[in-house]
C-alpha positions in Angstrom: 34.9 128.8 104.0 37.7 126.4 103.8 37.5 125.6 99.8 36.5 129.2 99.0 39.9 130.5 100.3 41.8 128.1 98.6 39.8 128.0 95.3 40.9 132.0 95.9 44.4 131.5 95.8 44.8 129.0 93.3 43.1 131.4 90.8 45.4 134.5 91.9 48.6 132.5 91.6 47.2 131.5 87.8 46.8 135.4 87.0 50.1 136.3 88.3 52.2 133.8 85.9 49.9 134.6 83.2 51.2 137.9 83.3 54.5 137.8 84.3 57.0 137.8 80.8 60.8 136.6 81.4 62.8 137.7 79.0 65.7 135.0 78.0 69.1 136.2 79.2 71.8 136.8 76.7 74.4 134.0 76.1 78.0 134.6 76.7 80.3 132.9 74.4 84.1 133.1 75.2 86.4 132.7 72.0 90.0 131.4 72.9 93.0 133.6 71.6 96.3 132.2 70.0 98.2 129.6 71.9 101.2 131.3 74.0 104.7 129.6 74.2 105.1 126.3 76.2 105.9 126.7 79.6 109.1 125.1 81.6 108.3 121.7 83.0 107.7 121.5 86.4 109.4 119.7 89.5 108.5 115.9 89.9 106.0 115.8 93.0 106.8 114.0 96.3 106.0 110.3 96.2 102.5 109.1 97.6 102.0 107.7 100.7 101.4 104.2 100.7 98.0 102.8 101.1 96.2 100.8 104.3 96.4 97.4 104.6 93.5 95.6 102.6 91.2 93.1 104.7 91.6 89.6 105.3 89.6 87.4 102.8 86.8 85.3 103.5 87.6 81.7 104.4 87.7 78.9 101.6 84.9 76.5 101.5 84.9 73.0 102.7 86.9 70.2 100.3 85.0 67.5 99.3 85.0 63.8 101.1 87.9 61.6 100.2 87.9 57.9 98.9 87.2 55.2 100.6 90.4 53.3 101.0 91.6 49.6 100.2 90.6 47.0 102.1 93.5 45.5 104.4 95.0 42.3 104.4 94.0 39.1 105.7 95.0 38.5 109.3 97.2 35.6 110.7 95.7 32.6 112.0 95.8 32.6 115.7 97.6 30.3 118.1 96.3 27.3 119.1 94.1 27.4 122.6 94.9 25.8 126.1 92.6 22.4 126.4 90.2 22.8 128.8 89.8 21.4 132.4 88.6 18.1 132.5 85.0 17.3 133.7 83.6 15.4 136.4 83.6 11.8 136.5 79.7 10.6 135.9 77.9 8.5 138.2 77.9 5.0 137.6 75.0 3.7 135.5 72.5 1.4 136.5 72.0 -1.9 135.8 70.6 -3.4 133.2 67.4 -6.1 132.7 68.6 -9.5 132.6 68.1 -10.6 128.8 66.0 -13.9 127.5 67.0 -17.1 127.4 68.2 -17.8 124.0 66.6 -21.2 122.5 68.1 -24.3 122.5 70.7 -25.2 120.4 71.3 -28.6 118.2 73.1 -31.1 119.7 76.6 -31.3 117.5 79.3 -33.6 117.4 82.3 -34.1 120.0 84.9 -32.0 120.0 88.6 -33.0 121.0 91.0 -30.3 122.2 94.6 -31.1 122.3 97.3 -29.5 124.2 100.0 -28.3 122.8 
């Protein structure tokens, strides 16, 4: 039933549009007449009002990194430091072992010592 009503409406609209014929409306063309005398110059108009102030511009981009600086001069030599405190005296060392007896020497001649 739903499709039959839709089909009947479609066929009816096609039939009505096929039978109706519209005539084209006549076009009216206006033909200008001869030009008249030039009119007087009008008064100067008022000065227009000042426009609104513009918006603030965008912030610029960050600049590039700077060049590396020069190496500094060599520093001065520092003052001589103070002498440190003297350390404690060490303990006495142990007595060494007794040495070996030496070999017996050759018998020599007599030496005379003359006092001066």
